[in-house]
N, C-alpha and C positions, 0 to 999 in steps of 0.2 A: 504493500500500500504506500509505503514511503517513497519507493522508486516511482510509482505511478504518479503520486502527487508532485514529485520533483519534475517529472517529464511534463506534466500539465502546466506547471508554473513556468518552466522554460519555454514551452510553446506559447504561452500567453505573452511572455516578454518579447519573443520573436515577432509575433503578430503586431504587438503594440509598437515596437520600434519601426517595423517596416511600413506601418500605416499611419504613423504620427504626422499630423499636419505640421509642416515646417521643417521636417527632417533634421539635418544637422547644421543649419545656418547658425553661426556664432557671431555675437556682437560684443565688443568691449568698449565701454564708454570712458572717454578721457575726462580730465578735470573740467568742471564747470568754471567759466570765467565770465566776468561782466564786461560787456562791450562798451557800455555807456560810462562816462567819467565817474569816478568814485566821489562820493560826498555830495552830489547834487540831488536834491529832493525834487525830482521832476517825474512826470508821468510819461514814460517812454514806451511806445508800443508799435505794432504793425511793421515788423522788420522785413526787409528783402535782403538776402545775401547773394552776392555774385562773386565768382572766382575767375581770375584772369587766366584765359586759356593758354597764354604764353609763359606764365610764371605762377605755378600752382600755389606758392606761399602767399601770393598777393590776393587778398579778398577785401571786399567792401560790404558794409551794412548801411543801408538807407532806411530811416525810420521816422515815424511821426512822434511829435511831442505835444501832449495835451495840456500840461501844466509846466511852468506857471502861466504861460500863454501859448496859444496855438502856434506851433512852429515845426521845424524838421531838422534833421541832423544827418551827417554822413560820417561814418567811422571807417578807418582804413587800417589794415594789418598787412605787414610784410614778413611775418614769421609764422604763417599758417594758423593764425587766430589766437596766439598766446597773448599778444599785446596789441592795443588799439590806440589810434590817435584821431582827433577830430579835424576834418577839413570843412571850412566854411562854405556855405552855399551862396554864391555871389548873386547880387541883384543890382539893377540900375540904381543910381543915387536917390531917385525919388520914390523907390519902392522898398518895402521892408516886409519882414515876417514870411520867410519861405515856409511851405507846408506841404504835407503829403508827398514825400520824396519816393522815387523808385530808381533802380539802377540796373544796368546790364552792360556786359563787355561784348565787344565785337571780336570776331576771330583773330584779328591782328593785335588784340590787347588794348584797343581804344575803349575807354570807359565813357558811358553816357549816363547822365543823371537828369531825371525830370522832376519838376516841382512847380507849384503855383506860388504866387504871392497873394496875401490876404488883404482884404479891404475892410475897414471898420473893426469893431471889437469882436466879431464872430469869426466863423471860418468860411466867409464868402470869397471865393476865388476871384481875383482881379485879372490875372494873366497866367498862362501856362508857358513854362520855360524849359529849355534843355541846354545843359552845359556839358562839355566834354573834357576829358583828361587824357594826356598822352604819357603820364608818368604814374599810372596805377592808382590815381586818386589823391596823390600828394597835393596837387593843385588842380583847379578847374578854370576853364576859359570863361570869358564873359558870356553870359547866357544868351541864347537866341529865342526870341518870342515865337511860340508855336500857335497860340490861339488866345482869345480874349477872355471876357468874364464868364463866370458860371461854368467853368470846365472842371468837373468833379471826377475823382477816381481815375486819374491818369496812370497808365501802365505802359511799359516799353518792352520791346524785344528787338533783337538784331538777327538778320538772317545770314546765310552762308556767304552771300555776296557783300556783306557788311552794309546792307540797307537797313536803316533804322526805322522802326515802326512805333508809332505812339497811338494809343487808344484812350478814349475818355467818354464820360457821360456828358452829353451836350444838353444842359438844362435850359429850358425856356424862361422860367421864372420861379422864384422861391418865396417862401414865407418862413417864419421861425419854425425850424424842425420839419419843414414840409416842402414838397415840390407841388406847385399849384398851377402849372401850365404845361400843356402837352401839344405835340409830341416832344419827348426828351430822349432822343435816341443815343445809342452808342455809335461813335464815329471813329475813323482812323485816318491818319496821315502818314506819309513816309518821306524819308530823306535819303537821297543817293549820293550826297556830297559831304558826308561826315557831320551831319547836323547843322550845316550852315544855312540851308533853306529847306522848306517843306512844301509838299503838295497841298492842294485844296482838300478839305475833309470829304470823305465818302462815308455813307451810312453802312454800318455793319449789321445792326439788329433789324429784324423784319419790321416793315412799316405797321403791320397789323398788331404787333406786340407793343402795347402802349406803356406798360409799367415794367421797365427793364433797368438793370444796374449790374455792377460788379463785373465788368468786362475784363478778361485776362487773356493776353495774347501769347502765343507760342509758335515756334517754327518747327515743322515736322522734318522727317529725314529727307524728303524730296525738296525742301526749301519753300514749301507753301506756308502761308501765314494762316493760323487757325486761332479764332477768337472764341473763347467760352464766355457765356454770360447767363444771367439768371432772369427768367421771366416770372414776375410776381403775379401774373394773371390779373385779377380784379381787386387786388389788395389796396384799396384806397385808404383803409384804416391806418396803415403805416406810412404810405406815401403822402397823405394829407394830414398826418398827426391827429387823427380822430381818436376819441375815447373808445374804449371797448376792449374785449379780451383778445387773445391771440387769434389771428385770421384762421378760419376753419378749413379752407380748401388747399390742396397741394399746390406747390410751385413747380416750375420746370427748369431744367438746365438745357441750354441750347448751344450748339456750335455753328459758326459760320466760317467758311473757308475761302481764301483768296489764292488762286493759282496763277495770278499775273502780277505779283509783287505788291499787292495792296491797292490795285487800281479799282477792282470790283470784288464783291463778295457773293457767294452762293446764298440761296435761301437757307435759313437755319434748319438744322436737324436736331430734334429733341433727343438728348442723351438719356434723360430720365424725366418722367412727368409725375412722379409720386413723392416729391419732397415735402414732407409734413412739417410745418413750422411748429415750434414749441414756445416761442417767446416773441415779444414785440421788439422792433429794432429801429434804429435811426437810419433813414433812407440815404443820407449823405455818406454814412460810414458803415456800410453793411459788411458782414463777413464774406470774404471772397471765396468762392469755390476755386479749385486749383486744376491746372492742366499741365502736362509735361509730355514731350515726345520721346519715343524710344527708337531703337534701330528697327529696320525692316518695315517702316511705315506705320508703326504702332503708336497709338495715342492713349494716354491714361488721364482720367478725370477723377478727382476726389472731392467729396463734400460730406456734410453731416445733416441728418434730419431725424425726425422722431417717429418714423414708421413702426418702430418696435416698442414704443411707449416712452422711452427716453432717447436722448440724442446718441446716435451711433455714427461712426465714420464708415463711408462706403467708397469703393473704387469700381469704375467700369473701364473696360478696354475696348478699343476699336483697332481692328487689323487692316482696315481699308481706308485710312486717312480721314475717318470721321463720318463715313457714309452710314455705317451700321455699328451698333454697340451691343456688347454682350450683357450678361446678367450682372446685377450689382453684387459685389463681394464685401461682406462685413469685415473690416480690418481689425477692430478691437475684439479681443477674445474673452472679455469678462462675460459673466452670465447675462443672457438677454433679459432686458427689462428689470435690471437689478436696482433701478432708482438712481444710477449715477450717469453723468453725461460725459461723452467723448466728442470733441468737436474741433472746428477750425483747422482742418487738415491742409498740409502742403505736400504735394506729390512731386518726386524728382526721380528721373530715370538715369542710371549710370550708363556709360558707354557700352558696357557689356550686356545691357538689358535688365539688370537687377532693378526692382521697383522699390523705392523707399517712400514712406509716408510718415511725416511728423504731425503730431496732434496733441491737443490738451486732453487730459484724462483725469477723472475724479474717482476712479474705481477704488482707491485706497481709503476713501472717506465715505462711510455709509450716509453721512449727513449731506453729501454732495456739495461741499463748500471748498475743501482743500483740493488742490489739483497738482498735477505733474505734467511734464513733457514726456511723451512716449514716442518711440520710433518703431513703425512696422516695416519689416523687411521681407520681400518676396523674390525668390529665385525661380519661380515658375510662372512668370508673366502675369502676376497679379491674381492668381487663382487661390492662393493662401498666403498667410503672413505669420512669420515669427515677430515677436516684439520685445523691446527692451525699454526699461525706464531710463530716460536720459537725464532728467533733473536729479541732482543729488539730494535735494530737500524739497518737500512739498511746500506749496505757497497758497495764499488765500485769494479766492476769486472775488471777494468783496472789496478788495483794495484797488482803487482807481478812480478816475474822474468820469462823471456822467454829464454829457452835454444836455441831456433831457431828463428832468427830474422824474419822469415816468419810468425810466429805464434803469437796469442794473448798471453798476460801474463798467466802463468800457475797457476790455482787455485787448482792443485793437481789431483790425480787419484781416490780418494774415500772420503767418509764421514764415520763417526763412529756412531753406534747405538747399544744399548743393551736394551732388553725389559724384564720386569717382568709383573706379573698379575696386578700390581697396576699402572704401568706406564712405562716410557722409559727414557733413558739417551742419549741425542743427543750431538754429537761432530762434529764440522765443521771448515773449514778454514774461517777466518774472517779478513777483511781488514780495519775495521773502524778506527784503529789507524795509518794506513799507508797512503802514498800518492804515486803518480806515480813516484816521484823522489826517495823516500826511498824504495819502493817495499816491505814495511813491511807487513807481514802476521802473524797473531796469530792463535792459536788453541783455539776456544771458545767452551763452553759447557753449557748445561742447563738441569735440570731435568724436566720431564713432568709427572704430575699426571693425570691418565685417570680413569674416573668413569662414572656412569650412562650408562652402556652398553646397547645397543639396543638388542632386541630379535633376534635370528637367522632368516634368511630369511624364513625358513620352518615354523616359528611360526608367520609370519606377518599376520595381520588381513585380511580376505577376504572381497570382496565388500559387501557381505551380512551384515557383521558387520558394515561397513561404513554406509549403508543405515539404519540399526537399530539405530545407534547413531544419525543419522540425523533425523529420525522419532521422537526420544525422544526429540531432541531439538525443533522440530516443536510443539510437545505437550506442552513443557514448555513455549514456546513463546505464544501459544494459551491461556494457563492459565493466564500468566502475562497480556495479553491484556484484558481478561475478568475482572481480578482484577482491572486493571487501569480504566475500564469503570465503575465498581461498585464504586470505590473510587470517581470518578468524579461526579456520581449521588448523592452520600451521601453528598459530599461537597456542591453541589448545593442546596440540601434540608435542610442543616444545621442540620442533624440528627446524624452525626458521626464525630469523630475526626480522620482526615486522618493519623495522626502520628501513631496511633495504627495499621493501615493497613500496613504502611511502615515498622514498627517494626516487 
């Protein structure tokens, strides 16, 4: 009976090892560092991280600052993210208060940074600007004006031909915490001369989609510009800052593709039309869904919604440039509907096709208040994810500034992530040094080394292999049981030294 029990236990281990989601992927998290200057009690959030393709140790982080006044900042590292310095965002002499910065490197190492300048005491954009750097972000050129007032949510991307693309939400008119005139579409411009001049804006979002926001551009493996955005359907409650509970109907994620360098865009394709909202939001500063391109024409989109009862992170994949999309895969592996939220994902694809997803996660706190940064890692093209806790200390989701007194404190619109074949560099909003009174938020970062990659799904062992290994274990167990019986007999007769059998 003992032999049979041992064989069954061994068989169970074999089946579990061979069928475990995530296989053998291994991640080692490096030291957490603060990107933002030490000692400043500011509310820093919404980071974008970009790595120089010509010099891997050169990275920049562009982010938003909500306190003590609306502004923006650019941090630069030349040692792989261990130390950071601030580079000022230039503006013409009659302009001040840059805000909502984004950053991207061109293939030749040229850095582009976009930002607006604000008018008045709020966050009303006056102009949209782009500055460039030829020294990895140590200095920036005088900025070039891209567009005028009410340019919200500007994001940038650079294609393989070093064409710079800028997208934003072109708002017709605003009121406090509300957009009050339509249409307010997502538009795009491009520059083929290094950001010195820009094309006329072209519309990205479908004309019939009236309530859209959170546009995010990416360049696929074929050099096409793909823009992901969110369609909020008929949610006038949040767009017009009306009273009431969370909007009841699902939102949709949409992609539009330009195959001619940003001159025109295809009609939008819905990635997913079942995004269940769980809370009210400020339409000017929504949480961005995320898009990243991988090798072989693959696209990956990540977002969070409440279809399972609380917020979960999902990923979908397209293998045909965004024309069709697979099923949603839940990234976080905590128990479904356990009352904790996982949200604000940022997806990044390594050159070898590994898919990484950084997100906020509250699974360690049953009260759903304390949170961590987690990284999901997939070596099977987004079909399943291992995950690792990246933040070395949990931090409080109640710490931060809220522009609208109806809403929770704002932890920002996005996280930052860049991936290489050897690992990832994660950047997030962190409140461990703040309190509800100070509202202090810092930008934290950590390198993650990823190794021991599992085999692709197509190479996974079939059940016949499982049974073959199990049969081998049974045979070994039978031999050992026979050996033990022989040893016992020899010891009883005093004819053999049992130590030689054990050896």
